[in-house]
N, CA, C and O atoms as CSV, one atom per row, in Angstrom:
chain,resi,resn,atom,element,x,y,z
A,1,MET,N,N,117.584,59.707,99.989
A,1,MET,CA,C,116.474,59.502,99.101
A,1,MET,C,C,116.948,59.723,97.671
A,1,MET,O,O,117.682,60.673,97.397
A,2,THR,N,N,116.541,58.872,96.780
A,2,THR,CA,C,116.969,58.977,95.388
A,2,THR,C,C,115.893,59.630,94.546
A,2,THR,O,O,114.717,59.641,94.909
A,3,GLN,N,N,116.312,60.171,93.421
A,3,GLN,CA,C,115.371,60.761,92.484
A,3,GLN,C,C,114.982,59.731,91.432
A,3,GLN,O,O,115.798,58.895,91.042
A,4,ASN,N,N,113.780,59.789,90.990
A,4,ASN,CA,C,113.317,58.905,89.951
A,4,ASN,C,C,113.635,59.550,88.615
A,4,ASN,O,O,112.937,60.470,88.189
A,5,ARG,N,N,114.669,59.082,87.957
A,5,ARG,CA,C,115.109,59.683,86.692
A,5,ARG,C,C,114.076,59.500,85.581
A,5,ARG,O,O,114.026,60.272,84.623
A,6,ARG,N,N,113.283,58.498,85.727
A,6,ARG,CA,C,112.284,58.199,84.715
A,6,ARG,C,C,111.297,59.373,84.557
A,6,ARG,O,O,110.864,59.669,83.444
A,7,TYR,N,N,110.950,60.029,85.652
A,7,TYR,CA,C,109.965,61.112,85.623
A,7,TYR,C,C,110.573,62.495,85.820
A,7,TYR,O,O,109.839,63.482,85.884
A,8,GLN,N,N,111.870,62.587,85.915
A,8,GLN,CA,C,112.539,63.856,86.190
A,8,GLN,C,C,112.200,64.913,85.132
A,8,GLN,O,O,111.884,66.049,85.484
A,9,GLU,N,N,112.260,64.563,83.864
A,9,GLU,CA,C,111.955,65.514,82.804
A,9,GLU,C,C,110.475,65.902,82.835
A,9,GLU,O,O,110.131,67.062,82.605
A,10,HIS,N,N,109.611,64.943,83.115
A,10,HIS,CA,C,108.175,65.219,83.204
A,10,HIS,C,C,107.892,66.238,84.310
A,10,HIS,O,O,107.130,67.182,84.101
A,11,TYR,N,N,108.497,66.055,85.479
A,11,TYR,CA,C,108.284,66.982,86.589
A,11,TYR,C,C,108.816,68.380,86.259
A,11,TYR,O,O,108.200,69.379,86.631
A,12,ALA,N,N,109.947,68.455,85.570
A,12,ALA,CA,C,110.502,69.751,85.178
A,12,ALA,C,C,109.551,70.457,84.218
A,12,ALA,O,O,109.340,71.664,84.335
A,13,GLN,N,N,108.975,69.721,83.270
A,13,GLN,CA,C,108.027,70.312,82.330
A,13,GLN,C,C,106.757,70.783,83.052
A,13,GLN,O,O,106.219,71.845,82.737
A,14,MET,N,N,106.288,69.999,84.010
A,14,MET,CA,C,105.092,70.380,84.754
A,14,MET,C,C,105.333,71.645,85.571
A,14,MET,O,O,104.477,72.530,85.598
A,15,ARG,N,N,106.494,71.747,86.242
A,15,ARG,CA,C,106.817,72.960,87.005
A,15,ARG,C,C,106.852,74.180,86.088
A,15,ARG,O,O,106.332,75.237,86.443
A,16,GLU,N,N,107.466,74.037,84.907
A,16,GLU,CA,C,107.562,75.140,83.966
A,16,GLU,C,C,106.177,75.537,83.452
A,16,GLU,O,O,105.883,76.727,83.334
A,17,ARG,N,N,105.336,74.571,83.149
A,17,ARG,CA,C,103.992,74.854,82.650
A,17,ARG,C,C,103.159,75.570,83.709
A,17,ARG,O,O,102.465,76.539,83.402
A,18,ILE,N,N,103.225,75.101,84.939
A,18,ILE,CA,C,102.464,75.740,86.022
A,18,ILE,C,C,102.931,77.167,86.237
A,18,ILE,O,O,102.116,78.075,86.399
A,19,PHE,N,N,104.261,77.369,86.238
A,19,PHE,CA,C,104.813,78.708,86.448
A,19,PHE,C,C,104.403,79.655,85.325
A,19,PHE,O,O,104.043,80.804,85.583
A,20,ASN,N,N,104.456,79.181,84.079
A,20,ASN,CA,C,104.153,80.045,82.936
A,20,ASN,C,C,102.667,80.308,82.758
A,20,ASN,O,O,102.288,81.370,82.266
A,21,GLU,N,N,101.815,79.358,83.149
A,21,GLU,CA,C,100.386,79.516,82.935
A,21,GLU,C,C,99.680,80.212,84.095
A,21,GLU,O,O,98.548,80.670,83.933
A,22,MET,N,N,100.310,80.303,85.243
A,22,MET,CA,C,99.667,80.924,86.398
A,22,MET,C,C,99.589,82.430,86.184
A,22,MET,O,O,100.614,83.075,85.961
A,23,PRO,N,N,98.385,83.000,86.248
A,23,PRO,CA,C,98.264,84.445,86.057
A,23,PRO,C,C,98.915,85.207,87.214
A,23,PRO,O,O,98.972,84.735,88.349
A,24,ALA,N,N,99.396,86.391,86.883
A,24,ALA,CA,C,100.024,87.221,87.906
A,24,ALA,C,C,98.971,87.718,88.894
A,24,ALA,O,O,97.828,87.979,88.518
A,25,ALA,N,N,99.360,87.843,90.137
A,25,ALA,CA,C,98.463,88.375,91.167
A,25,ALA,C,C,98.333,89.883,90.975
A,25,ALA,O,O,99.287,90.534,90.550
A,26,PRO,N,N,97.168,90.445,91.283
A,26,PRO,CA,C,97.009,91.893,91.141
A,26,PRO,C,C,97.871,92.640,92.160
A,26,PRO,O,O,98.207,92.104,93.216
A,27,CYS,N,N,98.220,93.875,91.831
A,27,CYS,CA,C,98.963,94.712,92.769
A,27,CYS,C,C,98.015,95.119,93.892
A,27,CYS,O,O,96.852,95.440,93.645
A,28,THR,N,N,98.510,95.105,95.109
A,28,THR,CA,C,97.699,95.484,96.253
A,28,THR,C,C,98.405,96.588,97.032
A,28,THR,O,O,99.631,96.695,96.997
A,29,LEU,N,N,97.639,97.395,97.723
A,29,LEU,CA,C,98.215,98.485,98.500
A,29,LEU,C,C,98.825,97.955,99.786
A,29,LEU,O,O,98.288,97.019,100.379
A,30,PRO,N,N,99.939,98.533,100.231
A,30,PRO,CA,C,100.529,98.103,101.504
A,30,PRO,C,C,99.686,98.592,102.677
A,30,PRO,O,O,98.905,99.533,102.539
A,31,GLN,N,N,99.842,97.968,103.797
A,31,GLN,CA,C,99.043,98.310,104.978
A,31,GLN,C,C,99.256,99.764,105.415
A,31,GLN,O,O,98.351,100.361,105.999
A,32,GLN,N,N,100.415,100.336,105.150
A,32,GLN,CA,C,100.679,101.727,105.510
A,32,GLN,C,C,99.728,102.681,104.782
A,32,GLN,O,O,99.491,103.790,105.260
A,33,ALA,N,N,99.180,102.268,103.632
A,33,ALA,CA,C,98.256,103.118,102.868
A,33,ALA,C,C,96.863,103.148,103.470
A,33,ALA,O,O,96.060,104.010,103.114
A,34,PHE,N,N,96.557,102.229,104.373
A,34,PHE,CA,C,95.206,102.132,104.927
A,34,PHE,C,C,94.838,103.328,105.797
A,34,PHE,O,O,93.656,103.632,105.959
A,35,GLY,N,N,95.829,104.006,106.356
A,35,GLY,CA,C,95.567,105.156,107.210
A,35,GLY,C,C,95.195,104.751,108.625
A,35,GLY,O,O,95.233,103.569,108.965
A,36,PRO,N,N,94.827,105.744,109.468
A,36,PRO,CA,C,94.555,105.463,110.874
A,36,PRO,C,C,93.195,104.813,111.135
A,36,PRO,O,O,93.023,104.126,112.142
A,37,ASP,N,N,92.223,105.023,110.231
A,37,ASP,CA,C,90.890,104.443,110.449
A,37,ASP,C,C,90.911,102.939,110.209
A,37,ASP,O,O,91.529,102.481,109.248
A,38,PRO,N,N,90.251,102.166,111.060
A,38,PRO,CA,C,90.239,100.713,110.870
A,38,PRO,C,C,89.431,100.333,109.628
A,38,PRO,O,O,88.491,101.027,109.240
A,39,VAL,N,N,89.814,99.236,109.029
A,39,VAL,CA,C,89.092,98.702,107.869
A,39,VAL,C,C,87.899,97.910,108.397
A,39,VAL,O,O,88.052,97.022,109.237
A,40,ARG,N,N,86.702,98.244,107.893
A,40,ARG,CA,C,85.472,97.548,108.316
A,40,ARG,C,C,85.175,96.418,107.345
A,40,ARG,O,O,85.026,96.654,106.146
A,41,TRP,N,N,85.088,95.199,107.848
A,41,TRP,CA,C,84.728,94.041,107.038
A,41,TRP,C,C,83.224,93.864,107.125
A,41,TRP,O,O,82.638,94.076,108.186
A,42,THR,N,N,82.596,93.482,106.037
A,42,THR,CA,C,81.144,93.381,106.000
A,42,THR,C,C,80.701,92.114,105.278
A,42,THR,O,O,81.401,91.596,104.409
A,43,ARG,N,N,79.538,91.637,105.652
A,43,ARG,CA,C,78.954,90.486,104.956
A,43,ARG,C,C,78.114,90.943,103.761
A,43,ARG,O,O,77.789,90.149,102.879
A,44,GLU,N,N,77.772,92.217,103.745
A,44,GLU,CA,C,76.902,92.781,102.716
A,44,GLU,C,C,77.473,92.612,101.308
A,44,GLU,O,O,76.760,92.162,100.411
A,45,GLN,N,N,78.708,92.954,101.101
A,45,GLN,CA,C,79.451,92.853,99.848
A,45,GLN,C,C,78.716,93.468,98.651
A,45,GLN,O,O,78.274,92.745,97.758
A,46,PRO,N,N,78.585,94.789,98.631
A,46,PRO,CA,C,77.905,95.451,97.515
A,46,PRO,C,C,78.681,95.288,96.204
A,46,PRO,O,O,79.911,95.236,96.213
A,47,PRO,N,N,77.963,95.206,95.075
A,47,PRO,CA,C,78.641,95.107,93.777
A,47,PRO,C,C,79.280,96.443,93.404
A,47,PRO,O,O,78.681,97.502,93.588
A,48,VAL,N,N,80.503,96.379,92.878
A,48,VAL,CA,C,81.254,97.584,92.526
A,48,VAL,C,C,82.006,97.374,91.219
A,48,VAL,O,O,82.209,96.246,90.769
A,49,TRP,N,N,82.413,98.488,90.626
A,49,TRP,CA,C,83.405,98.503,89.559
A,49,TRP,C,C,84.707,98.958,90.203
A,49,TRP,O,O,84.720,99.949,90.933
A,50,ALA,N,N,85.792,98.256,89.947
A,50,ALA,CA,C,87.073,98.619,90.550
A,50,ALA,C,C,88.181,98.622,89.508
A,50,ALA,O,O,88.269,97.725,88.669
A,51,TRP,N,N,89.016,99.636,89.575
A,51,TRP,CA,C,90.213,99.677,88.730
A,51,TRP,C,C,91.309,98.928,89.465
A,51,TRP,O,O,91.715,99.311,90.562
A,52,VAL,N,N,91.781,97.859,88.845
A,52,VAL,CA,C,92.786,96.987,89.463
A,52,VAL,C,C,94.069,97.061,88.649
A,52,VAL,O,O,94.042,96.959,87.422
A,53,SER,N,N,95.194,97.239,89.338
A,53,SER,CA,C,96.508,97.301,88.692
A,53,SER,C,C,97.152,95.916,88.683
A,53,SER,O,O,96.990,95.128,89.614
A,54,TRP,N,N,97.881,95.648,87.613
A,54,TRP,CA,C,98.576,94.369,87.454
A,54,TRP,C,C,100.058,94.626,87.212
A,54,TRP,O,O,100.415,95.652,86.633
A,55,PRO,N,N,100.924,93.720,87.642
A,55,PRO,CA,C,102.359,93.934,87.431
A,55,PRO,C,C,102.798,93.701,85.989
A,55,PRO,O,O,103.849,94.192,85.577
A,56,ASP,N,N,102.001,92.953,85.214
A,56,ASP,CA,C,102.425,92.572,83.867
A,56,ASP,C,C,101.539,93.099,82.743
A,56,ASP,O,O,101.749,92.749,81.581
A,57,ARG,N,N,100.551,93.934,83.068
A,57,ARG,CA,C,99.657,94.489,82.051
A,57,ARG,C,C,99.004,95.761,82.592
A,57,ARG,O,O,99.106,96.056,83.783
A,58,PRO,N,N,98.330,96.517,81.714
A,58,PRO,CA,C,97.698,97.764,82.175
A,58,PRO,C,C,96.574,97.503,83.172
A,58,PRO,O,O,96.037,96.398,83.252
A,59,ALA,N,N,96.236,98.530,83.922
A,59,ALA,CA,C,95.122,98.435,84.867
A,59,ALA,C,C,93.842,98.171,84.095
A,59,ALA,O,O,93.694,98.600,82.951
A,60,GLU,N,N,92.916,97.460,84.732
A,60,GLU,CA,C,91.640,97.189,84.078
A,60,GLU,C,C,90.492,97.355,85.052
A,60,GLU,O,O,90.648,97.193,86.262
A,61,ARG,N,N,89.350,97.679,84.503
A,61,ARG,CA,C,88.133,97.862,85.306
A,61,ARG,C,C,87.438,96.517,85.420
A,61,ARG,O,O,87.123,95.883,84.413
A,62,ILE,N,N,87.202,96.086,86.650
A,62,ILE,CA,C,86.671,94.758,86.915
A,62,ILE,C,C,85.366,94.868,87.703
A,62,ILE,O,O,85.244,95.689,88.612
A,63,ALA,N,N,84.409,94.040,87.346
A,63,ALA,CA,C,83.178,93.919,88.131
A,63,ALA,C,C,83.507,93.063,89.347
A,63,ALA,O,O,83.898,91.904,89.206
A,64,ALA,N,N,83.351,93.624,90.528
A,64,ALA,CA,C,83.758,92.937,91.758
A,64,ALA,C,C,82.732,93.208,92.857
A,64,ALA,O,O,81.678,93.801,92.622
A,65,HIS,N,N,83.075,92.755,94.060
A,65,HIS,CA,C,82.276,93.038,95.254
A,65,HIS,C,C,83.199,93.623,96.305
A,65,HIS,O,O,84.322,93.151,96.484
A,66,ALA,N,N,82.730,94.650,97.001
A,66,ALA,CA,C,83.501,95.258,98.086
A,66,ALA,C,C,83.290,94.421,99.344
A,66,ALA,O,O,82.155,94.215,99.772
A,67,THR,N,N,84.379,93.941,99.935
A,67,THR,CA,C,84.271,93.115,101.138
A,67,THR,C,C,84.683,93.861,102.397
A,67,THR,O,O,84.331,93.456,103.505
A,68,ALA,N,N,85.430,94.955,102.231
A,68,ALA,CA,C,85.875,95.765,103.376
A,68,ALA,C,C,86.289,97.135,102.862
A,68,ALA,O,O,86.649,97.292,101.696
A,69,TRP,N,N,86.232,98.142,103.764
A,69,TRP,CA,C,86.637,99.481,103.366
A,69,TRP,C,C,86.824,100.383,104.575
A,69,TRP,O,O,86.375,100.089,105.683
A,70,ASN,N,N,87.504,101.488,104.319
A,70,ASN,CA,C,87.565,102.613,105.251
A,70,ASN,C,C,87.578,103.879,104.407
A,70,ASN,O,O,87.181,103.840,103.242
A,71,ASP,N,N,88.023,104.995,104.962
A,71,ASP,CA,C,87.974,106.242,104.207
A,71,ASP,C,C,89.028,106.331,103.102
A,71,ASP,O,O,88.966,107.245,102.280
A,72,ARG,N,N,89.998,105.406,103.058
A,72,ARG,CA,C,91.066,105.470,102.054
A,72,ARG,C,C,91.108,104.291,101.086
A,72,ARG,O,O,91.424,104.471,99.910
A,73,VAL,N,N,90.798,103.101,101.562
A,73,VAL,CA,C,90.972,101.900,100.744
A,73,VAL,C,C,89.719,101.029,100.740
A,73,VAL,O,O,88.861,101.133,101.616
A,74,VAL,N,N,89.641,100.165,99.720
A,74,VAL,CA,C,88.549,99.196,99.614
A,74,VAL,C,C,89.153,97.849,99.243
A,74,VAL,O,O,90.013,97.767,98.367
A,75,CYS,N,N,88.701,96.796,99.910
A,75,CYS,CA,C,89.091,95.443,99.530
A,75,CYS,C,C,88.030,94.938,98.559
A,75,CYS,O,O,86.855,94.839,98.912
A,76,VAL,N,N,88.449,94.618,97.332
A,76,VAL,CA,C,87.515,94.122,96.327
A,76,VAL,C,C,87.811,92.653,96.044
A,76,VAL,O,O,88.951,92.200,96.148
A,77,GLU,N,N,86.758,91.920,95.683
A,77,GLU,CA,C,86.876,90.477,95.460
A,77,GLU,C,C,86.069,90.110,94.217
A,77,GLU,O,O,84.970,90.622,94.006
A,78,TRP,N,N,86.626,89.215,93.397
A,78,TRP,CA,C,85.933,88.757,92.204
A,78,TRP,C,C,86.388,87.344,91.890
A,78,TRP,O,O,87.354,86.846,92.469
A,79,ILE,N,N,85.679,86.700,90.965
A,79,ILE,CA,C,86.031,85.362,90.528
A,79,ILE,C,C,86.914,85.490,89.294
A,79,ILE,O,O,86.485,86.018,88.268
A,80,GLY,N,N,88.147,85.004,89.396
A,80,GLY,CA,C,89.091,85.061,88.291
A,80,GLY,C,C,89.237,83.706,87.620
A,80,GLY,O,O,88.439,82.797,87.846
A,81,ASP,N,N,90.265,83.584,86.795
A,81,ASP,CA,C,90.519,82.335,86.068
A,81,ASP,C,C,90.778,81.151,86.990
A,81,ASP,O,O,90.428,80.015,86.670
A,82,ARG,N,N,91.388,81.425,88.127
A,82,ARG,CA,C,91.753,80.340,89.038
A,82,ARG,C,C,91.036,80.422,90.381
A,82,ARG,O,O,91.555,79.954,91.395
A,83,GLY,N,N,89.849,81.015,90.390
A,83,GLY,CA,C,89.090,81.087,91.635
A,83,GLY,C,C,88.927,82.510,92.136
A,83,GLY,O,O,89.057,83.471,91.378
A,84,THR,N,N,88.642,82.627,93.419
A,84,THR,CA,C,88.391,83.927,94.025
A,84,THR,C,C,89.692,84.713,94.177
A,84,THR,O,O,90.695,84.200,94.672
A,85,VAL,N,N,89.648,85.969,93.739
A,85,VAL,CA,C,90.804,86.862,93.821
A,85,VAL,C,C,90.373,88.092,94.611
A,85,VAL,O,O,89.250,88.569,94.450
A,86,ASN,N,N,91.261,88.610,95.467
A,86,ASN,CA,C,90.947,89.864,96.153
A,86,ASN,C,C,92.202,90.713,96.264
A,86,ASN,O,O,93.325,90.210,96.242
A,87,THR,N,N,91.978,92.014,96.383
A,87,THR,CA,C,93.081,92.958,96.496
A,87,THR,C,C,92.576,94.246,97.121
A,87,THR,O,O,91.377,94.523,97.096
A,88,MET,N,N,93.477,95.030,97.676
A,88,MET,CA,C,93.154,96.345,98.234
A,88,MET,C,C,93.471,97.405,97.185
A,88,MET,O,O,94.558,97.418,96.608
A,89,VAL,N,N,92.504,98.298,96.946
A,89,VAL,CA,C,92.690,99.394,96.001
A,89,VAL,C,C,92.296,100.703,96.682
A,89,VAL,O,O,91.658,100.704,97.736
A,90,TRP,N,N,92.689,101.824,96.059
A,90,TRP,CA,C,92.293,103.124,96.588
A,90,TRP,C,C,90.784,103.277,96.481
A,90,TRP,O,O,90.170,102.775,95.540
A,91,ARG,N,N,90.199,103.957,97.426
A,91,ARG,CA,C,88.748,104.154,97.434
A,91,ARG,C,C,88.286,104.903,96.185
A,91,ARG,O,O,87.192,104.644,95.682
A,92,SER,N,N,89.093,105.818,95.684
A,92,SER,CA,C,88.719,106.577,94.487
A,92,SER,C,C,88.712,105.713,93.223
A,92,SER,O,O,88.218,106.151,92.184
A,93,ALA,N,N,89.245,104.510,93.293
A,93,ALA,CA,C,89.267,103.591,92.148
A,93,ALA,C,C,88.039,102.689,92.109
A,93,ALA,O,O,87.957,101.792,91.270
A,94,VAL,N,N,87.074,102.920,93.019
A,94,VAL,CA,C,85.902,102.056,93.136
A,94,VAL,C,C,84.625,102.877,93.013
A,94,VAL,O,O,84.502,103.945,93.614
A,95,THR,N,N,83.676,102.371,92.231
A,95,THR,CA,C,82.345,102.970,92.135
A,95,THR,C,C,81.306,101.857,92.259
A,95,THR,O,O,81.547,100.716,91.865
A,96,ARG,N,N,80.155,102.208,92.809
A,96,ARG,CA,C,79.073,101.211,92.956
A,96,ARG,C,C,78.540,100.808,91.592
A,96,ARG,O,O,78.437,101.623,90.675
A,97,ARG,N,N,78.205,99.536,91.483
A,97,ARG,CA,C,77.559,98.997,90.288
A,97,ARG,C,C,76.067,98.917,90.552
A,97,ARG,O,O,75.654,98.526,91.643
A,98,SER,N,N,75.266,99.273,89.588
A,98,SER,CA,C,73.824,99.128,89.783
A,98,SER,C,C,73.459,97.662,89.605
A,98,SER,O,O,73.986,96.974,88.731
A,99,THR,N,N,72.549,97.200,90.449
A,99,THR,CA,C,72.117,95.808,90.365
A,99,THR,C,C,70.851,95.735,89.531
A,99,THR,O,O,70.040,96.660,89.578
A,100,PRO,N,N,70.649,94.658,88.763
A,100,PRO,CA,C,69.443,94.537,87.956
A,100,PRO,C,C,68.191,94.594,88.834
A,100,PRO,O,O,68.145,93.985,89.902
A,101,GLY,N,N,67.199,95.316,88.382
A,101,GLY,CA,C,65.954,95.419,89.123
A,101,GLY,C,C,65.960,96.488,90.197
A,101,GLY,O,O,64.946,96.695,90.864
A,102,ALA,N,N,67.079,97.170,90.380
A,102,ALA,CA,C,67.144,98.227,91.406
A,102,ALA,C,C,66.426,99.467,90.885
A,102,ALA,O,O,66.477,99.782,89.696
A,103,THR,N,N,65.776,100.141,91.775
A,103,THR,CA,C,65.087,101.369,91.391
A,103,THR,C,C,65.797,102.564,92.009
A,103,THR,O,O,66.445,102.448,93.049
A,104,GLY,N,N,65.668,103.699,91.364
A,104,GLY,CA,C,66.220,104.902,91.961
A,104,GLY,C,C,67.240,105.595,91.192
A,104,GLY,O,O,67.754,106.623,91.634
């Protein structure tokens, strides 16, 4: 199979642009950090604030939804620049967000 030299430079530029513009994925905890208790997945997905670590910038507090948890970790999910993003964080890095109209 031959290469099309006419578009070779264009494809190289596109690969470089995609690589440079793609945001870094958040840091996630390894499965060994989950502990012995199973992670419970839920459809409820309560709103939370979560501290998320990144490999290329400081940690930031993000408005997210908890999709799973146990006594040590929480899986949080939010809408990022390129769609839905999720990661596992320590349970102590997550707090419930109050929803508008909630009483109490």
